[in-house]
N, C-alpha and C positions, 0 to 999 in steps of 0.2 A: 504494500500500500504506500503510495507516494502522495505527499501533499505539496501542491505547487502554489506559490503565492506570487503576486505581481510585484513589480518594482515599487509601486506606490505603497503596497502593504509592508514591504521590507522597510521603507523609509519611516512609515508610521511606527513600526515596532522599534526601530532604532531610536527615533526621537523620544518615544515614550520611555525607553530604557534610560536614556541620557537624562531626561527630566526627573525620573525616579531617583537616579543616582545623585543628582544635584540636591534634591530635597533631603535625602538621607544625610548627605554631607552637611547641609545647613542645620538640620536638627541636631546632629552630633556636635557641631561647633557651638550652637546655642546652649546645649546641655552642659558642655564642658565649661563654658564661660559662666553659667549660673552656678555650677558646683564650685568653681574657684572663688566667686564672689561670696558665696555663703560660707566658705571656709575662712575667708578673711574676716568676716563679720563675727563668726562664732569664737574666734580665738581672743580671749581676754588679754588686755595689756597688763603685764606683771613686771615686778622688779623683785629683787631678793633682799632678805634681811638676815643678818647673822645674829643669832640669839646670844645675848650676854647675860651674865649673872644678874638676877633681879627682874629680867624681862617677863612679861605676861602677854598672852594673846591680846588682852584688852588694851594694854599699853601700846603694843605694836599697831593695833587697829586704830587707836586714837591718832597715831602719827600719819596714817595714810588715808583716813576717812575724809570724804568731802565735807565741807562745812554744812551743817544742818542734817547730815545723814545719820541714820541709826547705827551706832557703833556695833550693836549686837549682830547686825547683818554683815558687817565687815569681818567680825570675828568668825562667823559661819563661812564666809567666803574664803578666809585664810585656811580654815580647817578643811574645806572642800578642795582647795587648790593643792593642799599637801597631804590629802588622804588621811587626815587625823581623825581618830574616833573619840579622843578626849582633848581637853585643853592643856594637857601636860606638854611642856617643851623644856629642852635642856640647853645649857650653854654650849656653844659650838655648832648647834643645829642651824642649817641654812633653810629659811622658809621662803616660799614664793608668796608675795603679797600683791594685792591689786594696786594698780597705779602705774604711772609713767616712770 
C-alpha cells in the first residue's frame, strides 16, 4: 500500500512541523525564564553572624530586625535559616541571619 501526496500537501506538512517546533521552543524558553525569575525571588538575602559569649537569638535578631518589625518573627527566621529546633546557640557558631 502506497500513499502519495502532492507537493502542496508536503509543503503544508513541512510548514506545520516548523511552526510546531517554533512554538515548543518558545514555550520552553518562557518556562525557563519564569523558573529563573522565581528562583531569584525565593532566595532570601542573608548575611552571617559569628556567635560570641553572651549572644542570644533575641539579641542577634534585634540587630538585624527592620524598625517596627516583630523581633519574634526575626528570631523564627534565624532558626529556620539555620535549621535550629531550639534557641540554644554556642560561641563560635556561625549563623545565617536575614538582611543585606
